[in-house]
N, C-alpha and C positions, 0 to 999 in steps of 0.2 A: 681320579688320578693320583699319582705320588708327586714330590716335587720335583725329584728328577726327570719324571716324565714329561713332566708340564714343559721343564726348561729347556729336553730337548725338541719337544713336539713345536714350541714357540719357534725357536731358533730355523728347525724345517719349516714351519710354516704347513703345519697339521693338528689345527685344530686344538690349541691346547685354552685349559679352562681359566688361565686367568694370565695377565701381564705378571713376569718374574722381574724381581728390580737387585740392584745390587750398590753398594762403592766403596770406596778406599779410603781411609781416615787418615790424614798427616800424625805425626807422632803426639803432638799438642792435643789433636780433638780425640785423638788417641786416651789421653791422660784424663779430657773431659769426660768422656764418654765413661769409664770409668770412676770419677767424681758423682757423677750425678745417677749413674745406675748401679755400681757395685760389683757389675762383670767387667770381665777382663776379653774375651773374645767378642767382639759386635758382631760379627758373621753370625756366628751363633742367636746371639740375643735377637736379632733381628731377620733370622730363620733366612738368610740367604740359603739358594739350592746350589751350591756350588764351592770347590775348596780349589786350592792351586795347592799342587807338588812339585818340588823340586830336588833333582840330584843332591847325593852328601857331597859335601866340602873335601877338598883334593886334602890328601896328605901329603902329596909331594909339589908343595907350594913354587914357584921359580923367582930366581932373582934376577928381577928386570932392572937393578937397581945401574947398570952399568949402560944403559938405554938412555941415561938420563946425565945432564949437566951438575946440575946440582938442583933442589928441593928442600920447601921450607922442612923444618921439623913434624909439622903437624901432617904434613901430607901421607895420604896413604895408596897403597898402588894394590889396584884387584888382580882378579890369579890371572886376568888374561892380557895383565901388563899397562895400565894405564894408570896415572898417575890421580890423583884426586883432591884438591890443596881447597881445603873447608871455606863456605864464603861466610858473610856475616849474617845471613839471614837463611832460618829456617834450616831446609837440607841440603839445600841448592852448596854447589861449588863447583871450581875448575878447574878441566882437565886437560890434564898433558900427555901428547901424543907421542908413545916411544918412538916411530917411524918417521918421526915430523920431518930427520934428517936426513932418510935415506933417499939411494938414487939410481938401485939398480932391482928388476924383481927378483935378481937371488939374495937379495937382503931380505923382501920380503917371507920369500918360499923358507929361507934357511931362521928366521925368527920364532922360539921357541912355544910353542902355543901350551893352553892350558891341557892334564889330562882329562878331560870331559869325555870322550870316549871307553876311560878302562873301566873294565866289568865293575870293579868295583865299587864305581860312582853311582852305581845303578842298581846296588845290593837292595833289594826288600820294595823295591820301586813299585811290580807289579802288587804284590802285598797291601801298598798303602792304598793301591788305585783300586782296589776290590774293595775295600774297607770304608772307603766312602762312596760305592756303588751300594754297597750293603746298607746302608746308617742313610739312604735316600739323598744320595748328594754327586752328582756332575764333577769328577776331577779335572780340572785344567792344566794343562800346561804353560808356564809361564817364561821365560817366549824363545819365540825363534826368532830374529835379528838378523840382516846380512849387512845391508849396507850400512847400518847405523855403527855395529861394533869396528865395523870396516873404516872407517871412516874416525871414530876413537881412537884405534892404532896410528892412522896413517894422518889424522886433523882435518876437518873438515874443507878447508881450503885446498887443502895439498889434494886431497882426490877427487874433488871436483874440476879442480883442475887439469887431472892427471885424465880424469875423462874425457878432456877436451884437447890436449897438446901432449899427452904423456901417458898413450894408450898401453904401452905392455904395462906400465906400474899400476893402472889403475886394474886391466886384467889380473895379476897376479895379486893384487890385495880384495878382489872382489869373489876371484876365483877361490886363493886359498880358505876364505870366511864360507864359501855354498859349499866344500867341502865337507868341513867339519859339523858344518848346519846341516846340511841334508842327513850326513849318517843318524847325526840326533832323532832328527825326526823320523826316519824308519825306529829307531830304539824306543822312543815316544808311541808310535803307535804300535811297537809288540806288546810292550806295557800294560795297552789298555784302555791310552785316556781316551774321553769322547772330545775335547776339543783342546787344539794347540792355537793359542797365540802366537800369531805373524804378524810384524809389520814394522815398516820403516816412516819414520819421520820424514814424508817430501814435500810438504806444503806448507805452507806461509799463510800469513792473513789474509790476502789477497791474491795468491796465484799461487803454481809449485815454484819450488826452490828451483828446480831445473826444467826444459824444456819436456815436454808429453815425448816428444821423439828422443829428449836424452835419453830419460826411462827406458822408455821401450830397448832401446839398444842395451846397456847397460845391467837396470834390475829388474825388468820385467823376467830376466832369463833366470834371472837368481832364483828368484820365487816362486817361478815354475816349478824348478827341480827341488825347490825343499818342498812347497806342495804333494809333488809327483810321490816323494820319498817317501811321504807319510801315508799319503792317499792307495800306492801300491802292494802297502801291506793291509790296508784296512780304508774300505771305499768309502766306509761308514762316518770316519771319523772327520768334524769341523771343524775347516779352517774358518779362523776369525783372524780379521785383518785389521791392524789398526795402521793408520796415520792422521798426524793432527792436521789441520789447515784447511786449504781449497784443493782436492784434487778431483773433480769431477771431470776433467780431464780423460781421467784413466780410471775410472770406473767398468767400461765394461771391459779394458783388457784385465782386470782384477777379477771380474763374473769367467772371463775366457781359461784364466792360469787356475782355475778352481778354488775359487775364494765362496767360503758360502757367507759370512757374516763382517760388514764393515762396522766399524770402532772411529774414532767418536761420535761422527756425524755432527762438527761441531759448528753449532745455531747461530756462531756470534759469525760466522764466514760461509757456511753453506747451507741450505733450506732442509731441513729433514722429510719436510710434507712432498717436495718438489722429486728428491732423491727416491723416496717410497713411492710414487708414483707413476718414474721414468724405471724403476727397478726392480719393484718390492715383488715381483713372480720369480725374481732369480735371487735376492738379498736379503737377509735378514739384518739388522739391525741394534747395534750396542751401544747405547748412550743416549745420546738429542738434551741433555739437560746442561743449558752451557753453564761455564765453572767461570767464567771470565765476565760474568752478568748476573744472572739472575740468582744461581747460587747464594756468592756472596754480596750482593749488593740489592738484590732484589727483597722484598717482604714474605711474610709467609703465604699471602695469598697470592701474591706475585706465582709464587713457588708450585702453588697447589693450582692456579690455571692454567700455570705451564704442564706441570704433570698431566691435566685434564687434555688438553689440547692434543699432545702427542701423543697419547694412548688413545685418542679417538683418531688420529690421522695417522701418525704413523706404525700405530699398534692396531689397527683396522685388520682383520682377518689373521691378526697372529703374527711373526718375524720382528717382534719388539721384546729385549732387554730392556728395560728402561734404566738410565742410571746418570749421575753427572759423568761430564766429559773427560774429567781426570781427578788426576788425587784431590780431594776436597783441601782446600790449603787452609792457614790459621784463621785469616780475616770471614770465614762464612760461619756466620751468627748459629748456634745451637737450635734455636728454634727453626730455623730451612733446613734443618736436617728433618728433626721432626715431623715440618709439615710434609716435607718429600713420603718420607712412608706412611703417613697419614692421607695423603694423597694417592698414594698407587694401593693400596688397602682400599680405600672409596671408589673409586674408580676402574679399577685395573682386571672388574669380572667381566667375561666374555658370556653373551647370552649364547645358549648351546639348543 
């Protein structure tokens, strides 16, 4: 069984031969990897069975400066119009929302969106997808989000308040983003991707950031539209959904709207074994190894034991890609990354 087939079988719970794994390194750990190995591509070095492909950059960037009163000289405005002010720690930055002072839905609908749907942005995507498949790799599109980019533009506090007190504004913000992102999903499926990463962080460490009913009213329909747009083109495309935090209450809803894979199943606040027991016949899981606890602060022995336990429980019968639950940050010791890789190879083989 090749790598690509094994990963897809794992996510479809169809008797894979071994547990796939993956991780993402922050910039400082990328430098550490290069120093230790002499290689630049850690995904290739560790034989990860997937790669991400994005659309081409815009040739027609919009000048969004008119939407900001003032910004420091080091601020960067992204192609969606959100300003980012660099912070003092690693890659973290402060976002400034261009729609924060909008008063009417008309302002939302007249706000210029980037040209992500223009054909030239998609030139060569299908060829890249097929090239990865020819290399025995799974092509993944990362990422389709709706609530998050909507609140990046509007401001989190503003959009949450809109959802309760100013429904016309909430509808405009979410409908505008859904329209763009659902069309992208159709194009992604047409290009032949195997997996689309969807997701909107709606969980905190102790519960959801909004009531489940409010999520069902506003965000479930938008995600349903986006998932359906891809599956109408290719029913076999895998819908991978990401949300940090505690989201127990909406897992049945995610299954209902077509989610196939849940990520990251953050063990500091949700029990991966419990979720596997409850939903393992309908969902697969990508993650389960904590980046708040085990990876930065555990010993290599702790990492090995945790990987072993997750494989034996959450990985039982397939349905698991084992991975840290987030980007590995600078405080993660290199020996713990090595321990993760060794443990997956040691314990990840299924008996046939």
